[in-house]
C-alpha positions in Angstrom: 0.0 0.0 0.0 1.1 3.3 -0.9 0.6 6.3 1.4 -0.3 9.6 -0.2 1.6 12.4 1.3 0.3 15.8 0.7 2.1 18.9 2.0 1.5 22.6 1.6 2.7 24.0 -1.6 4.6 27.2 -1.8 1.7 29.0 -3.4 -0.6 28.0 -0.6 1.9 29.2 1.9 2.2 32.6 0.2 -1.6 33.0 0.1 -1.8 32.2 3.9 0.9 34.8 4.7 -0.8 37.4 2.6 -4.2 36.8 4.2 -2.6 37.0 7.7 -0.8 40.2 6.7 -4.2 41.7 5.5 -6.2 40.6 8.6 -3.7 41.4 11.5 -3.3 45.2 11.1 -7.1 46.0 11.5 -7.2 43.7 14.5 -4.2 45.6 16.0 -5.8 48.9 15.3 -9.0 47.8 17.0 -7.1 46.7 20.1 -5.2 50.0 20.1 -8.5 52.0 19.9 -10.0 49.9 22.8 -6.9 50.6 24.9 -7.0 54.3 24.1 -10.7 54.5 25.0 -10.1 52.7 28.2 -7.3 55.0 29.2 -9.5 58.1 28.4 -12.3 56.7 30.5 -9.9 56.2 33.4 -8.6 59.8 33.0 -12.2 61.2 32.9 -13.1 59.2 36.0 -10.0 60.6 37.8 -10.8 64.1 36.7 -14.3 63.8 38.0 -13.0 62.5 41.4 -10.5 65.3 41.6 -13.2 67.9 40.8 -15.6 66.5 43.3 -13.0 66.2 46.1 -12.1 69.9 45.7 -15.7 70.9 45.6 -16.5 68.9 48.7 -13.5 70.5 50.5 -14.7 74.0 49.5 -18.3 73.5 50.6 -17.2 72.0 53.9 -15.8 75.4 54.9 -17.8 78.3 56.5 -19.8 80.4 54.1 -17.9 83.5 55.0 -15.7 84.2 58.0 -16.7 87.9 58.1 -20.3 86.9 58.8 -19.3 85.3 62.1 -17.7 88.4 63.5 -19.7 89.3 66.6 -22.1 92.2 66.1 -21.9 92.3 62.3 -25.2 93.7 61.1 -24.5 95.0 57.6 -22.0 94.2 54.8 -21.2 91.0 56.6 -19.7 89.3 53.5 -16.1 89.4 52.3 -15.4 91.7 49.4 -13.3 91.1 47.4 -13.3 87.4 47.4 -10.1 85.3 47.7 -7.7 84.4 50.5 -7.3 86.8 53.3 -3.9 88.4 53.9 -1.4 85.9 55.2 -3.6 82.9 54.4 -2.1 79.9 52.5 -3.9 77.0 50.9 -3.5 74.9 54.1 -5.3 77.5 56.2 -8.3 78.3 54.0 -11.2 78.5 56.4 -14.1 79.8 54.3 -15.5 79.3 50.9 -14.3 82.5 49.3 -10.7 81.8 50.1 -10.7 79.3 47.2 -11.5 82.0 44.7 -8.6 82.1 42.2 -7.1 78.8 43.4 -5.0 77.3 40.6 -3.2 74.0 41.2 -1.0 73.2 38.2 0.4 70.1 39.8 -1.6 67.6 42.0 0.5 65.2 44.0 -0.1 61.6 42.8 -2.0 62.7 39.7 0.6 63.7 37.0 -0.7 65.7 34.1 -3.8 67.0 36.0 -4.5 70.6 37.1 -7.5 72.1 38.7 -8.8 75.6 39.6 -11.7 77.1 41.5 -13.7 80.3 41.1 -16.1 81.6 43.6 -18.5 84.5 43.2 -21.6 85.9 44.6 -24.7 85.3 42.5 -28.3 86.3 42.3 -30.5 83.2 42.1 -33.7 85.2 41.5 -34.6 83.9 38.1 -38.1 85.3 37.9 -37.1 87.7 35.1 -35.0 85.2 33.2 -36.1 83.3 30.2 -36.7 79.5 30.5 -35.0 77.1 30.7 -33.7 77.9 34.1 -30.1 76.6 34.3 -27.3 77.2 36.7 -25.4 78.9 33.9 -27.8 81.9 33.9 -27.3 82.7 37.6 -25.9 86.2 37.3 -22.9 87.5 39.2 -23.7 90.0 41.9 -21.3 93.0 41.5 -22.2 94.4 44.9 -21.2 91.1 46.7 -24.0 91.4 49.1 -26.2 88.4 48.3 -26.5 85.3 50.4 -25.5 83.0 47.6 -22.1 82.0 46.1 -21.4 80.0 43.0 -18.4 77.6 43.0 -16.9 76.5 39.7 -14.2 73.8 39.8 -12.4 73.0 36.6 -10.1 70.0 36.2 -7.9 69.7 33.1 -5.7 67.0 31.5 -3.9 67.3 28.1 -5.4 64.0 26.9 -9.0 64.6 27.8 -9.4 68.4 28.0 -11.3 70.2 30.7 -14.3 69.4 32.8 -16.2 71.8 35.0 -18.6 71.2 37.9 -20.5 73.9 39.6 -22.8 74.4 42.5 -24.5 77.3 44.3 -24.5 77.5 48.1 -26.3 79.7 50.5 -25.1 81.1 53.8 -27.1 78.4 55.6 -25.5 75.5 53.7 
């Protein structure tokens, strides 16, 4: 009995190599895109956590230290906003101290930066056109109202910037 041996011809081998060469690059691109999207999602999640942690720190402070001065009956809010003379980041004790905060480097989070802006706002939207959004709360130039808006922005070169905002009252 004779055995029939059949091997792969050179032409078949070349066809297989060409097919693999055509199919592999799209697969590699797909895996590359998936990895990039996963990394971006992680950066966005980190940016969100950094923004929320700063916002929580800010709103945990007193509304305004000037309001707690004994006997204050008028103009009891700080004007201008920002840290008081001699105050450093570690000693911020009220919400408006964070106005103008700009952290270009955050320990443990390379590539991230964050900033905060605080200003008095007038939440009386009765004259405004609908829809009523936080974005149309108007700054109060006299700095006498009982409401402050806090904007926290976190940035990273790979995902851009994200901003979260809230409005608090003196009784928050």
